[in-house]
C-alpha positions in Angstrom: 18.0 -13.3 -16.4 15.8 -11.8 -13.7 16.6 -9.2 -11.0 14.3 -10.8 -8.4 15.4 -13.8 -6.4 14.5 -17.2 -7.7 13.4 -18.8 -4.4 9.7 -18.4 -3.8 9.8 -16.8 -0.3 12.7 -14.5 -1.2 10.8 -13.5 -4.3 7.7 -12.7 -2.3 9.6 -10.6 0.2 11.3 -8.7 -2.7 7.9 -8.2 -4.3 6.5 -7.0 -1.0 9.3 -4.4 -0.7 8.9 -3.3 -4.3 5.1 -3.0 -4.2 4.9 0.5 -2.5 7.2 1.9 -5.2 4.5 1.7 -8.0 1.9 4.0 -6.3 4.6 6.5 -5.5 5.7 6.6 -9.2 2.0 7.1 -10.2 1.7 10.0 -7.7 4.9 11.5 -9.0 3.9 11.2 -12.6 0.4 12.5 -12.2 1.7 15.4 -10.1 0.3 17.5 -7.3 -0.8 21.1 -7.3 2.3 23.2 -6.5 4.8 21.8 -8.9 7.3 19.0 -9.2 8.9 19.6 -5.7 5.5 19.0 -4.0 5.0 15.8 -6.0 8.5 14.6 -5.3 8.3 15.3 -1.6 4.9 13.6 -1.3 6.0 10.6 -3.3 9.1 10.2 -1.0 6.9 10.5 2.1 4.4 8.0 0.6 7.3 5.6 -0.2 8.7 5.9 3.4 5.4 5.1 5.1 4.5 2.5 2.4 7.7 0.6 3.2 7.1 0.8 6.9 3.5 -0.6 6.5 4.8 -3.3 4.1 7.4 -4.4 6.7 5.2 -4.0 9.9 1.9 -5.4 8.5 2.6 -7.0 5.1 5.6 -9.2 6.0 3.9 -10.9 9.1 0.7 -11.3 7.0 2.8 -12.9 4.2 4.6 -15.2 6.6 1.3 -16.4 8.2 -0.9 -16.6 5.1 1.6 -17.8 2.5 0.9 -21.5 3.2 -2.8 -21.1 3.8 -4.0 -19.2 0.8 -2.6 -19.0 -2.7 -2.0 -15.4 -3.8 -4.6 -14.4 -6.3 -5.0 -11.0 -7.8 -8.2 -10.0 -6.0 -6.8 -11.1 -2.6 -3.6 -9.2 -3.0 -5.4 -6.1 -4.2 -7.8 -6.2 -1.2 -4.9 -6.8 1.2 -2.9 -4.0 -0.4 -5.8 -1.6 0.0 -6.4 -2.6 3.6 -2.8 -2.3 4.5 -2.6 1.1 2.9 -5.7 2.2 4.9 -4.5 1.1 8.4 -3.2 4.6 9.3 -6.7 6.0 8.5 -8.3 3.4 10.6 -6.1 4.3 13.5 -6.9 8.0 13.0 -10.6 7.3 12.8 -10.5 5.3 16.1 -8.5 8.1 17.8 -11.0 10.7 16.4 -13.9 8.7 17.9 -12.1 8.5 21.2 -11.7 12.2 21.1 -15.4 12.8 20.3 -16.4 10.5 23.2 -14.2 12.3 25.6 -15.5 15.6 24.5 -12.3 17.2 23.3 -13.7 17.6 19.8 -16.3 20.3 20.2 -16.7 21.5 16.7 -19.2 19.8 14.4 -17.6 18.1 11.5 -18.8 19.6 8.2 -20.3 17.2 5.6 -17.7 18.4 3.1 -14.9 17.4 5.4 -16.5 13.9 5.7 -16.8 13.7 2.0 -13.2 14.8 1.6 -12.0 12.2 4.1 -14.0 9.5 2.3 -12.3 10.5 -1.0 -8.9 10.3 0.7 -9.6 6.9 2.1 -10.9 5.6 -1.2 -7.9 7.0 -3.0 -5.6 5.4 -0.5 -7.4 2.1 -0.9 -7.0 2.4 -4.7 -3.3 3.1 -4.5 -2.8 0.2 -2.0 -4.8 -2.1 -4.4 -2.5 -1.0 -7.2 0.5 -1.9 -5.0 -1.2 -5.2 -4.2 -1.5 -5.9 -8.0 2.2 -5.1 -8.4 3.0 -7.5 -5.5 0.9 -10.2 -7.2 2.6 -9.7 -10.6 6.1 -9.9 -9.1 5.5 -12.6 -6.6 3.6 -15.1 -8.7 5.6 -14.9 -11.9 8.2 -17.6 -11.7 11.4 -17.1 -13.7 11.7 -19.2 -16.7 14.6 -21.5 -17.0 17.3 -20.1 -19.2 18.2 -22.2 -22.2 21.9 -22.6 -22.9 23.1 -23.1 -26.4 
């Protein structure tokens, strides 16, 4: 008996909605400085935005690409990392627009750039983990039950 649906597309959609849960559990279990309430709050926020990204970007990508390419682990991990980093890409573009317009007068310190790179890399890794969870749930077909 399986909890996930047996039809392939319904199973893939369910896997897409469950994929953001795994990185949130990792963040909660590892913990953040400041105690369990900070970890719980950040995990809930991460889950909320992860589900939004999964629905807004992941579902249309799944619908378009599901007949073109077969989901392989490396593809789903890369896609998960890219989907997780879309907010950072938006913020980077808006930051460049602000620099070009001249509203950002302060020079960005190299430590801030290194910290931003670490956050982007960490976000990519969490998204890649979510992509691996998607692959594991979406590609495993339920085995037929034997009745005795």
